[in-house]
N, C-alpha and C positions, 0 to 999 in steps of 0.2 A: 968899597962902599961901606965904609965904617964897620968891617967885619963882616959884611954880607956880600957875597959874590953871585952875581947872576949866571946861570948856566943855562945853555940852549936845552929845549925839549919842549916836547908838546904838551898841552894843557887839555884837561877833559873838555868835551864838546859843552858849550854853554857857558865856560868859564872865560874870564877876562885876563889878559897878562897882567901883573901887578905891576902899579908905577914904581919907578925907581925912587928911592928915599934919597933926599938931599943931606948933607951934613948937619944943616940947621934942624931938619925934622928929628934927626937922631940925637942930637943934644938936647932938644927941647923934650924928648922923652926921657932922657936919662935924668933930666933934672926934676922930673915928678916922682922919682923913686924915693923910698925913705932910704935912710944910710944903711940900716941892716939888710936890705934886699939887693944891694948892689950886685953881690957876687952870686947870689942865688936864684936870680931871674935871668933866663936867656931870652933873647929877642928873635922874633920872626915876623912874617907878615902872612896872613891868610889869604884866601882866594880873592878877597876883595881888595886887597892892597893895604890893608890896616895891619898895625902893628899887634902882635899876639904876645903874651907873656904865659910861660909855663912854671908853675909852683911846684916845687918838690912835694909839697904836702898833698896836691892833687895829682900829680902826674905830669911829666912833660908832654906837649903836644908835639907830635911828629911835623917835621918841616913840610910845607906843601910841596907839590910835584913840581919838578924844574928848579927847585932851591936847595942848595946845601949850605950848611951852618959850619963855620970853622970853630973849631973847639969842641968839647965833648957836648953831646947832646943827651939828655935824660931819656932811658927807654919810656915808651909809652905803656900805660897800664892796659893789657890784652883783655882784662876782664870786663871793660867798658864796651859792650858791642855796638852801643849807639854811636862811638866815637867814629869819626871819618878816617878810614885808612887809606893811605896813599896807593893809587895804581889799581885799586881794586875795589868792586862792590859786591856786597853779599845780601842774600835775601834773609832778613830776619824780622819777624812779626809784620809790621806794615812798612818796612823800610825796604828798598831797592838798591842793591849796591851791585856794580859791575864785577863780574869774576875774571879773573886772568884765565887764559885759555887752557892752560895746562893745569889748572887748579884742581886738586882732588874732589873740590866742592862742585866742580860742574858736572852735572848730571846728563847722561846720553839721552838724546831726544826719546820721546815717548814712543814705544813700538806699537804696533795695531795688536787690540787685545785679543788673545787666542780664542779660537773657537771652542766652545764647550764640546766636551767629548760626546760622541752618540751614544744616546741610551741603549745599553746593553740589556739582556735579559734580566728581570728581576731575580734577585737571589732566593733560594728554595728556602723556606722556613726551616728551622734547624729540627731534625727529626727527634720526636720525644724520646726520651730514655728509656719509657716503658717498652715502646716499639722496638727499639733496638735490642732491648734484652729479649722480647718476644720472639723477634727474628732469630737471635742467636739460638735461643732454647729450641726453636723449631727446627734449625739446622742440624744441631746436635742430635735431636731425636730422630731425623731422617737418616743421619749417619749410623747411629746406633742399631736403628732398623735394618738398615742395609747389611750391617755386620752380622746381623742374626740369621739371614738366608743362608742356605747350604749351597756351596759353590764348589762342585767337584771337577775333577779332570776327567776326560773321555778315557774310559778304561778303568777307573777307580774302583776297587772292590770294596764291598760292603755287606751288611747282613751277617747272619750266623756263619761262621767259618768262611767268611768273605765269599759266599757262593754267588753273589750277585755282582755284576759288572756295570758300571754306568754307561749306557751307549749314546745317550744325548738327551737333551731338554725337550720337554712337552709343553710347558707353560708355568706360569707363576700368577699367584693370587696374593690377596693381602696378608694371609697366614702362612702360607706354604709355597713350595715350588716342587714340580712334578718332573720326573725324569723317567726316560724308558731304559729299563735295567733288562739284562738277560740273566737266566739262571743257569749256571754253570753244572749244577747237579740235576737240573731237570730237561736235559737234553736241548739247552740253549732256548728254552721257551721264554718268551719276551713278557713283562708286566710293567704296570705303570705303578710307580713308587712314589708317594707323596712324603716330602721331608719337611715337617713343620718347623718354623723358625725356632733357633735357639732362644726360647723365652719361657720362663717358669709358668706364667699364666697361661700362655697358649697351650702349653705341654699339657698342662692340668685339664684344660677345657677339652682337649683332643682324647684324653684319657676317658673322659666322660662320654665323648661321642663314640669312641670304640665300644664301650659296655652298651650303649643304646643299639648300636649297629648289630653287636652279636643277639642281643635279645630280639630285634626285628627279623634277624635271619631264622631265629629258632622258632619265634611265635607266629610270623607271617607265613612260614612254610605250612604250619599247622592250620591256619585259618583260611589261606589264600595261597595256595602254591603257584596258581597261575600269574597272579599279581606279584609275588615275591620274586619271580624271574625278572621282572621289569624293575627291580630295585639294586643299584650297584652295591655289591657286598664285598667284604674282604676276602682274599684268596691267599693260597699258599700258607706260608708261616704267619701271615697276618701283619705282624708289627715286630720292629726291632729297634734298637737305639745305635745311632752311629755319630760320633763325635759331637755328642750334645743333642742331637736332632732324634725326635720321635718319628720313625717311619712306617708309613701303612702303605700295604701291597693291595693292588687291585688288578682285575683283569684288565688287559690292554684294550682301549676303545680307540676310534679314530680321532674325533675331536668334539668338542661341545657345539651346540647349534648357534651360538653366538659367533663362533668363528665360521660356521658354515654359512651363516647369512653374509658376512663379509666376503666371503669367497664368490657368492652368487652375485655380488655388485650392490652398488648403493639402492636403496629403496626397492630391492627386489626380494621376493618371497618364494617360498616353496610351492610347487604345483599341489592342487588338492588330492592327487594321487599320493604322493608322499605324507600329506597332512593327514591323511586318514590313517596311515598306519601309525604316525608318530602319536596323534591323538589318542588312538585307541591304547597304545602302550602307556601313555601318561595316566588315562583314566584307570587302567588296570592296577598301577602302581599306587594310586590315590586309594582305590578300592581296598588293597591290602593293608595300607596304614590306617584307613578308617576301621577295618576288622580288628586292629590291635589298639585302636584308640591314641592313635599318634598324629600330630599335626606337623607337618613339614615347616610351614610358615616362610619358606624362601624358595619358592617355584618361580623359574625364570629361565630362559634360554642358556644361561650360563651352567645351570645346572642340570641340564639334559645332554648326556653323552651319546654320539652316535656310534653305532657298531662299525666294526671294520669292513662290512659289506654294505652299509648305509641304509639297510632295510629295517632296522629297529632303533629304538633309543631306551636308555635306561635313566632312572631318577638317581641323582647322587646329592652329596654333601648334606650330611644330618646335622651339621654343627648347630643349627638353630632350631632343631626338631624339639617339640615339647610332648612328653610323656602324659597324656592328661590322668592316667592312672597314679601318678606320684602327686601326693597330697601337698609336699613342698618341692618345689622345683629347685634344682641345684643352682645356686646363683652365679657361678662363673661360666654357665653355659651361655654363649653369646646369643643376643637377638638380633634379629634380622633389621638391617638398617633401613630408613625411609627408603621407598623404591616406587617405581611405577606400577608395582603388581601387588600393592598392598589392598586388603578389602576395606570398605569404607568403616566397618565395624571396629576394625583395628586402629584406623586414623582417630576415630570417635573415643576410643578409650574404652569400648564395651568389652565384655567377656567374649570369647569366641571360639568355636569348634574346627572340625574337619571341613566345614562348609566354606571357611576362608581359604582354603586351598583351592576351591573350585573357581572361585573369582581370580585368583593368580594364574590358574591353568588356562582360563578363558583369555585373560589379556595376553598371556604367552603366545597362544595358538594365533591369535590375531596378528601379532607381530610377526610371527613366522609366515603367515600368509601375505601380509601387505608389505613387510620390510621396515615399517615405522612402529614407533612405539605408541600404544593406544592411550594412555594418560602419561604424557610426559611429565617427568618429575622436576618440579621447580618449589613447590612448597605444597603443604598439605591442604591448604585453602584454594590453591589454583587446582590442585587434583580433584577435590570435591566440587568445585564449580564445573570442570568438565565432565565429571560423573553424572551431575544434574543435567547437563546439556545433552548427553549421550543416551542415559538410561531414564531420564524422567524424574519427576518429583519424588522426594523422601516423604514418607508418612510422618506426622508429628510425632508419634510415639517412638519412632526410630531414630529420628534427627535430634531430640532432645534428651537422650540417654547416654550416659558415658561420661568420664571425667573431664574428656575434651570438648564435648558437645557446645557448651556454651562459647567456646571460643569461634564457633563457626556459625552457629544458629541461635537465634532469639528463643525465649521461652514459648513464643507461639509457634515456633517451627519454621519462621522465615531465614533466608540465608544471609550471613554477613559476609559480604564480599569484599575482600581487601585489594584495592587497587595499587598499581605501581607507584603512585605518588603518596602513598601511605594513608589515603582517606578510605573510609569505609561506606559501603552502600548496601543499604538493606533491601534484599529482593524477595519479594513475597514468593511463596512456593507455586502459587497459580501460574506464575510467569514461566515455569518449566512445564511443557507440554509432554503427556506421555506419548512415545512414538506409535505411529499406526501400523509400521512395518517394523521387521528387525532393524534395530538402529544402526547396525554396522554394515548392512546391506549395500547401500550407496557407496560408502568408501571402499568396500572391497570389490566392486565392480569397475573401479578404476584401474585395477590391477588384475583381475582374474576374469576369465571367461570360461566358465563351465556350467553344466546342467545342474551340478549339485550344489552351486554357490548359495542358492536360498536355503538348502538344508543346513550348510556350514553356518551360515549367518544366523539361521534359527536356533541352533546348537549354542553358539557364543551367547546369544541374547537370553537364553535361559540360565546360563551361568552367571551372567552380570546382572542379577537382580538384587538391588540394594538389601533388601530385608533377607538374611540367612536362611530363614525358615522357608522361604518360597524358592530357593535356589536349589538347583538340581544336584543330586547326590551322585557320587560316582557310578552307583549301579545304573541309574536312571540314564545318565549320560551314555553310557554303553549300549542302552537300548534304543537310542535316538537313530531316527532314519539315516543320518549321514554315516554312523559307524555300523549299522546293522549288518550291512553287506560284508564287512571287512571281519567279523567275529564269527 
């Protein structure tokens, strides 16, 4: 067919098979060519049966599907994406071209969209660098503090010429640990030996406490020998150094009254028969301290030690004591921390005397009877609020004096109550009524049934008077009806 040969094959859907050309048609087409294009132009038919020409300058057109050209056929320009490519269609811009089944351009059918992951817990905000450093510093301080404690083995010798042998632990506090030790040169007599932490500051403070205790022992015996017997003093060789620890020797006692309360059970106290003896010993000790003008400032169940026979107590721990005869206080003597036993004048920042110990003694005795703290320690403002509800209103002249008074009272003497939400409520002093009966009587009756309960509550109420000048002195307390039978 004039150089063109028909081959069998299928045509795309919608396309018509081209009509065969006759020799006359071919001759007529050749006659129309210019002489210089005769060998440069190849013939073919398009999908409509029309003759096509491919010019090398434009790029040769590929033959339609189902046709093959005899002779060389110029390669098509692959850069023209809009050109029809035989046997396939591609999707480009707005043109739709059919793809071969195995063509890499064929995309897999779209899968169902994956479900979004379930929301997990919100990530924690990064810890500020300052908090991390503070926590690390606190950890290091705790570890250093722990290393400062004395940790002996049972049977370890200590003291002058190793005369004492460690028999076992008795307790541990913030500044020291106490061990039961036997004296090999004293027929095996046992003592309580307090080992101060290996800390220069604590050692210096303890040395000052030792000097004060020796002065108390000397002066108190002269002024009040009976009361001096109720003060725990140094015994034997008194002090020695052991592996960097300053050790103090005391006569062995059973345990402190805080431990005794725990042994009695939760929210249980001592019977009034025992409290009568313990209160008498406590007021005798305070009478001796008042005679030599020393304020203990840290009276609480922890510092009252029960004797081995459980019949008496001794006042101990003079690390916070103040000698009022010293014009300049030694600055390294540690002060009592905020506690539930502090008198209101101390909280308000006023000057105070030995009467402050009487307030602490009454609060301690109530706890020993009831098993519960009288003024629970949460903040100074809350403690003052509880004092007002229990003991009645403060006089204006008392409430507005002291370096801390305006933190808790207005200039007119009204109380500034700080709530848990941070707001402040001004309460007039007339809102707090003075109790008609001993304020603690109803609370004590919940736990105790004794004919002398009224006397005991009356003694406490006279020691818990806000104004120090109207508070009972130790001598007056010893003459109260509750203690008169025991003296």
